Backbone as ProteinMPNN parsed JSONL, in Angstrom:
{"seq_chain_A": "MRESTPQYLLATGSRSDIEGGRWQFVLRSSDRTFEIAESDFEANHFGDRVALLAVVRGLEAIPEPSRVMLLTPSRYILNGIRHGLCTWEDQDFKIERLGRRIAVRNHDLWSRVAHARQFHRISAKYCRSSLSENEVADTWSARTSLVDDIQLALRNAQHEIEAGSTLNSLATCA", "coords_chain_A": {"N_chain_A": [[0.797, -1.23, -0.031], [0.443, 2.241, -0.641], [1.962, 5.141, 0.846], [0.232, 7.2, 0.979], [-2.212, 6.093, 1.338], [-5.382, 5.958, 2.904], [-5.798, 6.277, 6.422], [-7.186, 4.689, 9.207], [-8.626, 4.624, 12.492], [-9.911, 2.089, 14.409], [-11.943, 1.504, 16.988], [-13.08, -0.835, 19.267], [-15.608, -2.451, 21.309], [-17.235, -4.504, 23.754], [-19.876, -5.903, 25.704], [-21.341, -8.362, 27.771], [-24.307, -9.983, 29.044], [-26.734, -11.9, 30.765], [-28.733, -12.101, 28.924], [-27.683, -11.582, 26.431], [-25.348, -9.944, 24.198], [-23.851, -6.632, 23.928], [-22.32, -4.803, 21.399], [-20.062, -2.39, 20.163], [-18.641, -0.011, 17.961], [-16.283, 2.491, 17.022], [-15.26, 4.265, 14.276], [-12.744, 6.085, 12.969], [-11.194, 8.436, 10.83], [-7.718, 9.117, 10.49], [-7.115, 11.766, 10.194], [-9.285, 12.985, 11.182], [-11.509, 13.715, 9.695], [-13.523, 12.12, 9.132], [-15.914, 10.151, 10.789], [-17.642, 7.511, 12.299], [-20.004, 5.93, 14.456], [-21.304, 2.992, 15.746], [-23.58, 0.698, 17.362], [-25.104, -2.156, 18.816], [-27.367, -4.701, 19.972], [-27.096, -8.059, 20.493], [-29.078, -10.81, 20.827], [-28.724, -13.649, 22.712], [-26.08, -14.16, 21.975], [-22.753, -14.084, 23.061], [-19.823, -12.874, 24.99], [-16.747, -13.537, 23.368], [-17.671, -13.773, 20.804], [-19.426, -11.642, 20.385], [-17.7, -9.498, 20.728], [-15.964, -9.961, 18.497], [-17.785, -9.553, 16.488], [-18.156, -6.792, 16.583], [-15.672, -5.917, 15.542], [-15.837, -6.971, 12.962], [-18.091, -5.65, 11.899], [-17.092, -2.999, 12.091], [-14.843, -3.069, 10.318], [-16.117, -3.663, 7.88], [-17.414, -1.236, 7.504], [-15.656, 0.546, 6.525], [-14.934, 2.825, 3.976], [-13.071, 2.606, 1.836], [-10.069, 1.06, 0.484], [-7.664, 0.762, 2.947], [-5.289, 1.632, 5.613], [-5.575, 0.233, 8.767], [-5.83, 0.725, 12.191], [-6.558, -1.347, 14.658], [-8.079, -1.115, 17.742], [-8.527, -2.851, 20.567], [-9.977, -4.382, 23.532], [-9.92, -7.102, 23.751], [-8.195, -9.971, 24.218], [-8.523, -12.308, 22.817], [-9.332, -11.521, 20.275], [-7.081, -9.995, 19.55], [-4.939, -11.883, 19.609], [-5.979, -13.615, 17.735], [-5.903, -12.182, 15.304], [-3.219, -11.416, 15.142], [-1.808, -13.878, 15.298], [-3.391, -16.218, 14.622], [-5.073, -15.949, 12.334], [-3.938, -16.152, 9.722], [-2.964, -18.819, 9.611], [-5.421, -20.212, 10.122], [-6.929, -19.39, 7.831], [-5.382, -20.502, 5.706], [-6.0, -23.158, 6.249], [-8.597, -23.508, 5.714], [-10.251, -22.53, 7.799], [-10.296, -24.465, 9.764], [-9.201, -26.62, 12.417], [-6.995, -29.075, 13.874], [-8.21, -31.158, 16.356], [-7.832, -33.395, 18.891], [-7.345, -35.476, 16.978], [-9.313, -34.998, 15.106], [-10.671, -32.99, 12.491], [-11.932, -29.851, 13.113], [-14.121, -26.975, 13.005], [-12.868, -23.723, 13.384], [-13.535, -21.711, 16.32], [-16.088, -19.463, 15.974], [-15.804, -19.225, 13.166], [-17.185, -18.186, 10.95], [-17.287, -15.434, 11.326], [-14.574, -14.892, 11.575], [-13.737, -15.488, 8.974], [-14.82, -13.385, 7.624], [-13.292, -11.29, 8.556], [-10.875, -11.976, 7.464], [-11.488, -11.687, 4.73], [-11.9, -8.914, 4.66], [-9.221, -8.146, 5.127], [-8.175, -8.512, 2.658], [-8.472, -6.081, 1.452], [-7.666, -4.149, 3.235], [-4.953, -3.034, 5.186], [-4.331, -4.386, 8.163], [-3.534, -3.612, 11.513], [-3.211, -4.492, 14.977], [-3.948, -3.492, 18.282], [-3.692, -3.732, 21.757], [-6.034, -2.425, 24.059], [-6.703, -1.482, 27.198], [-9.581, -2.224, 29.13], [-11.751, -0.508, 31.302], [-13.828, -1.692, 32.672], [-14.481, -4.89, 33.665], [-15.521, -7.93, 32.052], [-16.797, -9.578, 33.863], [-17.756, -8.024, 35.868], [-20.452, -6.896, 37.688], [-22.956, -4.742, 36.691], [-25.354, -2.183, 36.235], [-27.333, -1.749, 33.238], [-27.145, 0.907, 32.056], [-24.792, 2.085, 33.201], [-22.926, 0.229, 32.289], [-23.041, 0.677, 29.5], [-22.177, 3.255, 29.445], [-19.564, 3.104, 30.509], [-18.441, 1.471, 28.388], [-18.466, 3.267, 26.175], [-16.891, 5.252, 27.214], [-14.433, 3.904, 27.468], [-13.875, 3.259, 24.751], [-13.615, 5.884, 23.674], [-11.356, 6.804, 25.195], [-9.415, 5.053, 24.254], [-9.31, 5.858, 21.538], [-8.409, 8.465, 21.832], [-5.835, 8.138, 22.89], [-4.595, 6.637, 20.81], [-4.775, 8.571, 18.731], [-3.063, 10.563, 19.711], [-0.632, 9.226, 19.47], [-0.446, 8.962, 16.704], [-0.33, 11.674, 15.902], [1.977, 12.314, 17.118], [3.793, 11.178, 15.373], [4.337, 8.53, 15.107], [4.233, 5.544, 13.237], [1.741, 3.332, 11.749], [2.29, 0.129, 11.797], [1.854, -2.926, 10.126], [0.724, -5.748, 11.782], [-0.405, -8.067, 11.108], [0.231, -9.607, 8.864], [0.283, -12.134, 6.406], [2.553, -14.627, 5.255]], "CA_chain_A": [[0.003, 0.006, -0.023], [1.139, 3.539, -0.751], [1.895, 5.908, 2.093], [-0.952, 8.101, 0.903], [-3.424, 5.243, 1.569], [-6.043, 6.507, 4.075], [-5.469, 5.61, 7.746], [-8.374, 4.771, 10.098], [-8.573, 4.073, 13.859], [-11.151, 1.371, 14.646], [-11.933, 1.095, 18.367], [-14.245, -1.728, 19.497], [-15.817, -2.878, 22.665], [-18.485, -5.231, 23.927], [-20.328, -6.329, 27.089], [-22.311, -9.469, 27.724], [-24.997, -10.23, 30.28], [-27.445, -13.206, 30.676], [-29.633, -12.013, 27.746], [-26.885, -11.454, 25.168], [-24.17, -9.008, 24.286], [-23.809, -5.432, 23.25], [-21.167, -4.414, 20.716], [-19.913, -0.979, 19.769], [-17.37, 0.422, 17.368], [-16.108, 3.845, 16.549], [-14.373, 4.321, 13.134], [-12.369, 7.528, 12.665], [-10.008, 8.646, 9.995], [-6.601, 9.715, 11.359], [-7.108, 13.231, 10.032], [-10.541, 13.383, 11.911], [-12.543, 14.207, 8.833], [-14.582, 11.077, 9.032], [-16.106, 9.348, 12.018], [-18.974, 6.931, 12.569], [-20.119, 5.024, 15.689], [-22.463, 2.033, 15.716], [-23.722, -0.267, 18.376], [-26.286, -2.993, 18.687], [-27.544, -5.768, 20.934], [-27.284, -9.418, 19.899], [-29.625, -11.706, 21.842], [-28.177, -15.112, 22.772], [-24.662, -14.184, 21.629], [-21.98, -13.709, 24.255], [-18.356, -12.818, 25.035], [-15.851, -13.302, 22.273], [-18.42, -13.703, 19.471], [-19.923, -10.235, 20.27], [-16.507, -8.642, 20.522], [-15.546, -10.156, 17.139], [-18.783, -8.906, 15.593], [-17.892, -5.363, 16.537], [-14.536, -5.819, 14.637], [-16.3, -7.219, 11.575], [-18.9, -4.514, 11.41], [-16.209, -1.815, 11.813], [-14.014, -3.246, 9.093], [-17.028, -3.571, 6.742], [-17.919, 0.068, 7.283], [-14.621, 1.399, 5.966], [-15.374, 2.995, 2.642], [-12.079, 2.448, 0.808], [-8.915, 0.338, 0.961], [-6.976, 1.654, 3.956], [-4.46, 1.101, 6.747], [-6.413, 0.328, 9.911], [-5.317, 0.386, 13.515], [-7.66, -1.872, 15.511], [-7.957, -0.949, 19.143], [-9.448, -3.836, 21.184], [-9.623, -4.877, 24.827], [-9.991, -8.486, 23.668], [-6.982, -10.787, 23.91], [-8.988, -13.34, 21.855], [-9.221, -10.852, 18.905], [-5.719, -9.597, 19.284], [-4.196, -13.072, 19.254], [-6.509, -14.151, 16.526], [-5.45, -11.313, 14.189], [-1.79, -11.45, 15.098], [-1.219, -15.262, 15.134], [-4.225, -17.353, 14.153], [-5.864, -15.778, 11.131], [-3.221, -16.666, 8.49], [-2.995, -20.308, 9.683], [-6.789, -20.628, 9.943], [-7.3, -19.13, 6.486], [-4.73, -21.594, 4.913], [-6.55, -24.503, 6.612], [-10.054, -23.404, 5.54], [-10.818, -22.223, 9.066], [-10.422, -25.702, 10.505], [-8.033, -26.992, 13.162], [-7.037, -30.428, 14.36], [-8.41, -31.295, 17.754], [-8.088, -34.809, 19.269], [-7.387, -36.327, 15.88], [-10.392, -34.71, 14.159], [-10.738, -31.599, 11.917], [-13.097, -29.135, 13.505], [-14.123, -25.619, 12.601], [-12.351, -22.746, 14.393], [-14.637, -21.068, 16.963], [-16.505, -18.192, 15.293], [-15.16, -19.271, 11.896], [-17.921, -17.376, 9.995], [-16.825, -14.082, 11.506], [-13.113, -14.832, 11.231], [-13.577, -15.486, 7.503], [-15.151, -11.99, 7.187], [-12.138, -10.488, 8.851], [-9.919, -12.458, 6.427], [-11.941, -11.09, 3.488], [-11.513, -7.507, 4.858], [-7.85, -8.054, 5.072], [-7.755, -8.449, 1.298], [-8.551, -4.764, 1.1], [-7.14, -3.26, 4.283], [-3.76, -3.503, 6.022], [-4.819, -4.236, 9.573], [-2.739, -3.911, 12.678], [-4.054, -4.503, 16.107], [-3.324, -3.011, 19.5], [-4.475, -3.967, 22.916], [-6.297, -1.223, 24.903], [-7.34, -2.014, 28.409], [-10.968, -1.793, 29.434], [-11.93, -0.193, 32.782], [-14.918, -2.491, 33.179], [-14.334, -6.255, 33.206], [-16.762, -8.712, 31.633], [-17.445, -10.312, 34.975], [-18.225, -7.043, 36.831], [-21.927, -6.759, 37.682], [-23.335, -3.396, 36.676], [-26.583, -2.022, 35.531], [-27.19, -1.528, 31.75], [-26.679, 2.237, 31.767], [-23.382, 2.28, 33.589], [-22.05, -0.603, 31.41], [-22.932, 1.389, 28.261], [-21.428, 4.512, 29.57], [-18.132, 2.669, 30.547], [-18.024, 1.035, 27.136], [-18.295, 4.471, 25.398], [-15.655, 5.909, 27.8], [-13.292, 3.039, 27.151], [-13.531, 3.437, 23.326], [-13.07, 7.263, 23.54], [-10.041, 6.879, 25.728], [-8.495, 4.327, 23.323], [-9.126, 6.675, 20.358], [-7.621, 9.669, 22.211], [-4.403, 7.656, 23.069], [-4.066, 6.344, 19.466], [-4.672, 9.786, 17.998], [-1.897, 11.221, 20.168], [0.46, 8.46, 18.886], [-0.416, 9.333, 15.281], [0.067, 13.034, 15.827], [3.451, 12.278, 17.497], [4.615, 10.779, 14.262], [4.546, 7.114, 15.047], [3.522, 4.926, 12.097], [0.98, 2.14, 12.023], [2.892, -0.996, 11.112], [0.958, -4.109, 10.046], [1.028, -6.902, 12.631], [-1.279, -9.137, 10.64], [0.637, -9.919, 7.487], [0.637, -13.484, 6.133], [3.676, -14.801, 4.222]], "C_chain_A": [[0.856, 1.221, -0.005], [0.969, 4.262, 0.669], [0.77, 6.838, 2.114], [-2.264, 7.385, 1.172], [-4.084, 5.854, 2.924], [-5.797, 5.611, 5.31], [-6.724, 5.791, 8.598], [-7.959, 4.162, 11.465], [-9.985, 3.411, 13.973], [-11.109, 0.876, 16.146], [-13.291, 0.31, 18.602], [-14.34, -2.011, 20.972], [-17.078, -3.699, 22.752], [-18.7, -5.536, 25.432], [-21.356, -7.374, 26.921], [-23.009, -9.593, 29.109], [-25.817, -11.574, 29.981], [-28.361, -13.274, 29.459], [-28.925, -12.043, 26.427], [-25.789, -10.475, 25.319], [-24.404, -7.74, 23.475], [-22.504, -5.237, 22.679], [-21.187, -3.026, 20.261], [-18.593, -0.803, 19.023], [-17.432, 1.884, 17.029], [-14.978, 3.792, 15.485], [-14.053, 5.76, 12.936], [-11.148, 7.538, 11.771], [-8.944, 9.396, 10.825], [-6.563, 11.236, 11.193], [-8.416, 13.828, 10.61], [-11.575, 13.969, 11.018], [-13.715, 13.27, 8.661], [-14.711, 10.26, 10.325], [-17.539, 8.787, 12.01], [-18.905, 6.067, 13.824], [-21.355, 4.25, 15.507], [-22.423, 1.194, 16.9], [-25.029, -1.026, 18.154], [-26.242, -4.024, 19.773], [-27.769, -7.043, 20.204], [-27.738, -10.333, 20.968], [-28.953, -13.038, 21.653], [-26.744, -15.191, 22.138], [-23.838, -13.486, 22.738], [-20.483, -13.563, 24.0], [-17.577, -12.58, 23.738], [-16.568, -13.119, 20.909], [-18.939, -12.276, 19.263], [-18.767, -9.301, 20.091], [-15.95, -8.772, 19.074], [-16.526, -9.578, 16.142], [-18.568, -7.439, 15.513], [-16.736, -5.107, 15.577], [-15.083, -6.009, 13.204], [-17.193, -6.067, 11.13], [-18.096, -3.22, 11.212], [-15.471, -1.952, 10.602], [-14.904, -3.1, 7.908], [-17.541, -2.198, 6.541], [-16.847, 1.027, 6.728], [-14.934, 1.536, 4.483], [-14.368, 2.839, 1.495], [-10.848, 1.624, 1.376], [-7.996, 1.189, 1.828], [-6.026, 0.867, 4.802], [-5.356, 1.258, 7.957], [-5.705, -0.143, 11.181], [-6.533, -0.041, 14.328], [-7.306, -1.747, 16.951], [-8.93, -1.852, 19.842], [-9.036, -4.198, 22.619], [-9.761, -6.38, 24.884], [-8.705, -9.16, 23.334], [-7.304, -11.77, 22.816], [-8.79, -12.734, 20.429], [-7.839, -10.513, 18.594], [-4.877, -10.781, 18.872], [-4.693, -13.708, 17.951], [-5.991, -13.465, 15.236], [-3.917, -11.456, 14.065], [-1.211, -12.809, 14.744], [-2.052, -16.29, 14.512], [-4.756, -17.168, 12.75], [-5.144, -16.373, 9.94], [-3.204, -18.164, 8.462], [-4.434, -20.812, 9.399], [-7.299, -20.46, 8.512], [-6.674, -20.245, 5.485], [-5.34, -22.911, 5.091], [-8.104, -24.515, 6.429], [-10.802, -23.245, 6.781], [-11.14, -23.502, 9.863], [-9.125, -25.983, 11.219], [-8.136, -28.469, 13.525], [-7.244, -30.384, 15.852], [-8.727, -32.761, 18.061], [-8.245, -35.674, 18.009], [-8.496, -36.026, 14.867], [-10.24, -33.141, 13.696], [-12.019, -30.899, 12.32], [-12.962, -27.602, 13.106], [-13.591, -24.722, 13.774], [-13.602, -22.025, 14.952], [-14.911, -19.701, 16.267], [-15.945, -18.087, 13.906], [-15.85, -18.368, 10.897], [-17.518, -15.942, 10.145], [-15.342, -13.966, 11.176], [-12.901, -14.802, 9.702], [-13.95, -14.072, 6.899], [-13.993, -11.094, 7.476], [-11.057, -10.766, 7.823], [-10.218, -11.706, 5.091], [-11.645, -9.533, 3.614], [-10.116, -7.205, 4.714], [-7.315, -8.015, 3.587], [-7.771, -6.932, 0.792], [-7.85, -3.798, 1.978], [-5.866, -3.883, 4.84], [-4.132, -3.203, 7.45], [-3.74, -4.5, 10.557], [-3.599, -3.764, 13.881], [-3.245, -4.093, 17.366], [-4.174, -3.22, 20.666], [-4.76, -2.584, 23.639], [-7.136, -1.747, 26.021], [-8.701, -1.402, 28.628], [-11.075, -1.512, 30.94], [-13.017, -1.025, 33.389], [-14.737, -3.899, 32.756], [-15.639, -6.895, 32.864], [-17.467, -9.298, 32.851], [-18.063, -9.319, 36.027], [-19.698, -6.823, 36.632], [-22.199, -5.233, 37.747], [-24.66, -3.189, 35.886], [-26.325, -1.632, 34.147], [-26.681, -0.104, 31.468], [-25.247, 2.47, 32.047], [-22.46, 1.398, 32.711], [-21.929, 0.069, 30.036], [-22.055, 2.525, 28.335], [-19.903, 4.176, 29.672], [-17.645, 2.206, 29.168], [-17.683, 2.249, 26.186], [-17.028, 5.136, 25.897], [-14.399, 5.14, 27.393], [-12.929, 3.229, 25.672], [-12.977, 4.857, 23.08], [-11.681, 7.401, 24.001], [-9.056, 6.223, 24.76], [-8.226, 5.195, 22.076], [-8.247, 7.882, 20.674], [-6.125, 9.245, 22.185], [-3.878, 7.348, 21.688], [-3.86, 7.579, 18.609], [-3.407, 10.543, 18.409], [-0.663, 10.475, 19.586], [0.641, 8.823, 17.486], [0.108, 10.718, 15.103], [1.533, 13.182, 16.236], [4.377, 11.822, 16.406], [4.862, 9.295, 14.164], [3.703, 6.556, 13.921], [2.709, 3.677, 12.501], [1.557, 1.008, 11.186], [1.925, -2.19, 11.142], [1.516, -5.256, 10.907], [0.295, -8.14, 12.14], [-1.004, -9.504, 9.198], [0.886, -11.477, 7.363], [1.739, -13.583, 5.034], [3.104, -15.445, 3.014]], "O_chain_A": [[1.921, 1.215, 0.613], [0.055, 4.028, 1.46], [0.354, 7.26, 3.193], [-3.318, 8.019, 1.225], [-3.387, 6.185, 3.883], [-5.622, 4.396, 5.221], [-7.26, 6.894, 8.704], [-7.071, 3.313, 11.55], [-11.027, 4.009, 13.703], [-10.35, -0.029, 16.495], [-14.385, 0.721, 18.215], [-13.401, -1.863, 21.754], [-17.93, -3.589, 21.87], [-17.796, -5.424, 26.26], [-22.181, -7.293, 26.011], [-22.413, -9.353, 30.159], [-25.53, -12.252, 28.994], [-28.726, -14.361, 29.01], [-29.482, -12.473, 25.417], [-25.336, -10.192, 26.428], [-25.081, -7.774, 22.447], [-21.531, -5.478, 23.393], [-22.262, -2.494, 19.983], [-17.567, -1.368, 19.402], [-18.501, 2.442, 16.78], [-13.876, 3.327, 15.775], [-14.947, 6.586, 12.755], [-10.211, 6.758, 11.939], [-9.254, 10.184, 11.718], [-5.989, 11.914, 12.045], [-8.626, 15.038, 10.533], [-12.465, 14.669, 11.502], [-14.755, 13.624, 8.106], [-13.726, 9.755, 10.863], [-18.504, 9.505, 11.748], [-17.848, 5.548, 14.182], [-22.386, 4.813, 15.139], [-21.345, 0.96, 17.447], [-25.915, -0.595, 17.417], [-25.215, -4.212, 20.425], [-28.622, -7.073, 19.317], [-26.998, -10.647, 21.9], [-28.664, -13.465, 20.535], [-26.303, -16.292, 21.811], [-24.218, -12.436, 23.256], [-19.941, -14.026, 22.996], [-17.734, -11.543, 23.092], [-16.102, -12.406, 20.021], [-18.912, -11.749, 18.151], [-18.884, -8.352, 19.317], [-15.512, -7.775, 18.501], [-16.127, -9.154, 15.057], [-18.78, -6.858, 14.448], [-16.807, -4.131, 14.831], [-14.763, -5.205, 12.329], [-17.014, -5.566, 10.019], [-18.37, -2.444, 10.296], [-15.438, -0.995, 9.828], [-14.493, -2.444, 6.95], [-18.091, -1.941, 5.47], [-17.133, 2.201, 6.493], [-15.171, 0.543, 3.795], [-14.742, 2.924, 0.325], [-10.657, 1.533, 2.589], [-7.602, 2.276, 1.404], [-5.95, -0.36, 4.739], [-5.872, 2.355, 8.168], [-5.093, -1.209, 11.242], [-7.41, 0.762, 14.646], [-6.263, -2.264, 17.353], [-10.132, -1.619, 19.709], [-7.84, -4.31, 22.891], [-9.724, -6.93, 25.985], [-8.162, -8.941, 22.251], [-6.458, -12.048, 21.966], [-8.186, -13.339, 19.543], [-7.408, -10.712, 17.459], [-4.16, -10.701, 17.875], [-3.914, -14.263, 17.176], [-5.693, -14.118, 14.237], [-3.403, -11.602, 12.956], [-0.244, -12.901, 13.988], [-1.507, -17.207, 13.897], [-4.883, -18.153, 12.022], [-5.792, -17.092, 9.179], [-3.407, -18.756, 7.401], [-4.644, -21.699, 8.571], [-8.038, -21.316, 8.028], [-7.348, -20.788, 4.609], [-5.242, -23.755, 4.2], [-8.799, -25.404, 6.921], [-11.915, -23.761, 6.882], [-12.159, -23.572, 10.55], [-8.054, -25.641, 10.717], [-9.22, -29.051, 13.49], [-6.541, -29.658, 16.555], [-9.72, -33.311, 17.586], [-9.15, -36.506, 17.944], [-8.611, -36.731, 13.865], [-9.778, -32.255, 14.415], [-13.1, -31.318, 11.905], [-11.868, -27.071, 12.913], [-13.851, -24.969, 14.951], [-14.566, -21.759, 14.234], [-13.99, -18.919, 16.033], [-15.625, -16.983, 13.466], [-15.166, -17.806, 10.041], [-17.41, -15.255, 9.129], [-14.928, -12.995, 10.541], [-11.976, -14.151, 9.216], [-13.46, -13.668, 5.845], [-13.725, -10.188, 6.687], [-10.39, -9.838, 7.367], [-9.317, -11.178, 4.439], [-11.156, -8.954, 2.644], [-9.765, -6.127, 4.233], [-6.202, -7.564, 3.317], [-7.121, -6.614, -0.204], [-7.465, -2.719, 1.529], [-5.739, -5.103, 4.944], [-4.239, -2.064, 7.903], [-3.069, -5.527, 10.463], [-4.588, -3.031, 13.871], [-2.041, -4.328, 17.467], [-5.36, -2.899, 20.589], [-3.877, -1.741, 23.791], [-8.167, -2.384, 25.803], [-8.937, -0.226, 28.349], [-10.514, -2.253, 31.747], [-13.105, -1.048, 34.617], [-14.823, -4.158, 31.555], [-16.709, -6.479, 33.308], [-18.684, -9.483, 32.81], [-18.783, -9.732, 36.936], [-20.146, -6.586, 35.51], [-21.769, -4.537, 38.667], [-24.992, -3.962, 34.988], [-25.212, -1.208, 33.834], [-25.787, 0.024, 30.632], [-24.533, 3.01, 31.202], [-21.329, 1.793, 32.425], [-20.849, 0.051, 29.445], [-21.26, 2.784, 27.431], [-19.07, 4.83, 29.045], [-16.514, 2.526, 28.803], [-16.677, 2.197, 25.479], [-16.181, 5.541, 25.101], [-13.401, 5.75, 27.007], [-11.742, 3.353, 25.369], [-11.989, 5.018, 22.364], [-10.864, 8.028, 23.327], [-7.991, 6.774, 24.482], [-7.093, 5.275, 21.603], [-7.421, 8.273, 19.849], [-5.287, 9.892, 21.558], [-2.763, 7.772, 21.387], [-2.897, 7.653, 17.845], [-2.735, 11.113, 17.55], [0.302, 11.155, 19.236], [1.78, 8.994, 17.049], [0.934, 10.941, 14.218], [2.236, 14.07, 15.753], [5.588, 12.033, 16.473], [5.529, 8.838, 13.235], [2.594, 7.029, 13.671], [3.007, 3.052, 13.519], [1.323, 0.951, 9.978], [1.247, -2.398, 12.148], [2.667, -5.661, 10.742], [0.407, -9.192, 12.77], [-1.93, -9.688, 8.408], [1.636, -12.036, 8.162], [1.831, -12.793, 4.095], [3.823, -15.687, 2.044]]}, "name": "protein", "num_of_chains": 1, "seq": "MRESTPQYLLATGSRSDIEGGRWQFVLRSSDRTFEIAESDFEANHFGDRVALLAVVRGLEAIPEPSRVMLLTPSRYILNGIRHGLCTWEDQDFKIERLGRRIAVRNHDLWSRVAHARQFHRISAKYCRSSLSENEVADTWSARTSLVDDIQLALRNAQHEIEAGSTLNSLATCA"}
């Protein structure tokens, strides 16, 4: 990709409770001329699946081939993008377990991330969440904390960009 390729920050977050999970993403161009935020509730979907859905929806909202810095509080997503995705894609999203070939967990969503990677150069960075998944909180404060976490991650990443650090791809397959 050329150096003039647009650069985006994609901050994601999710929370789960006994009914399902809420996901949210904020997508912002590094020059701050473009920003969208989306969120939704998925009944009967929890944890890692909801977190990965936020990433998928965010990547699919990018209007043009770009460099993307993904900011996520999910180690599952971070490790999947950095280490698993290339291998899973080569093996048709199946792994060997106890002598059998089984589908990778959330393979349908991971294949959408792999498809987005054909258009975008994606790097991923961990950003800590102030509210843990296991912490009991009412719906309003959980939403507020989720928004606060995402805004804090975006501010920190924006400062790094303005300081001149570049976004290197950590998700390149050989």
